[in-house]
C-alpha positions, 0 to 999 in steps of 0.5 A: 500500500502506498503512503497517504500524506495529509496536510493543507493548501497553505501554511501562510494563509492570513486567516490561519495565521490570525487564528491562533493555531501557531503558538507564541514564539513560532509565528515568524516565517521560519517558526510557522513552517517548522511548527507545521512540518512537525504536525503534517508531512505535506503542504501545498504552496499556493503563493506561486499561483500569484507570483513567481517563486524564488530559488531563495525561498526554495532553499529555505523551505528545504532547510526548515523541513525534515527529510520526507516532507513534501511541497506540492507547488501550484503553477503560476497563473499564466501557465494555466490560462488564468488572468494574470496581473501585469505587476505579477510578471518580472519587470523585464517581461511586462511589455510582452503579450501574455498570449505569446508562446515565447513568453510562456516558455520564459515564464516556465523557465524561471518558474522551474529554475526557482523550484530546482533547489526544492526538487534537488533537496527531495522536497518537491511533491508535484506541480499542481496545474489547476485549470480555470472553470472555462477550460472545457474539454475539446481539441484546443484544451487538449493541445494546451495540456500537451504544450504544458506537459512538453514545457514541464517534461521530466517534472512531476505534474498533477492536473485539476479541472474546474470544468465539470464536463471533463469528468462527466460519465460520457467523457471521464474515460477519455479524460483519464486516458489523456492524463495517463498519456501525459504522465500526469496525476489526476486531482480528485476533489471534494466539494458541494455536489448540488451546483451546476459546476460541481465536480463529482468525487471521482478517484481516477488513477492516471499515474502509478506514482501519485494521486492528489485529493483536494478538499474545497469544503462544501459551500453552496457559494462556490464560484459566486461568493467571496473567497471566505464564502466559497471556502467556508466549511467545517468538515464533520467527522462523518463527511471525512469518513466517506473518504476513508475507503476511497483513500485506501483504494487510491493507496492500493494503486499508487505509491503516494496519495496527497490529501490537502484541505483547502477550506481555508477559513481560520483554522478549519483546514488544519483541524480537518487535516488533523481529523482525517489523519486520526481517521486514517492513521490515529497512532502516528498522525502527529509524528510529521514526516519521517526521514 
């Protein structure tokens, strides 16, 4: 059976920092990460969606975490077709057309080079390519996926779709085959199931190395409300129990499963991660990563 690593989609979220979860004396940048890594073996870096990472931060993240800890790093917004502020680009690239393939190649180069120290230290879990809700299945989307994969050749890659048609019954086998051909792990999601944009809670396996499950909460304001409205949800133990057999099934088919909570309001995500860890492995969940 593969390893099941459980954590959250950020350790620096303002709501979490302000919740009091971090104890006195461990509320600076180094203290927060060390405190988090003592309790969980994996975390998602979402800041890299909004701005390109730096090699310095990659080195610091590696230094402040134990061997075996993993960072799943979210791809920069331009690399997944999201609107990107000009100010988020490096100064020497701000006069370029954001639709220019050459610009995307250069952005990928800088993005990947900044993460290379993290990868070389053995801390990189995967790169998360989360595509926007308007990224619907079709020839153009498939071509974009292949271009993204060619840029990221040799790097671990996970793909999350926000358009529900990718995983509707008539399409799901083709979607799984496409991701397998790209050597990309499929991202399963937990979210409210009564919305037009709801993604079904499927657990396809498209890579023998990794499966990723992201828990977004079950708010009915998904896609319409503020960030707080979209992600405000406190998972009940029974809701998490629904996933216990699914996670075990995934672990039977892949080397590692990453379970990440994105219900980032106050300390709701870390509390849900703690509960899920208790459900999956009650005797060891607080040991952190091993090495």
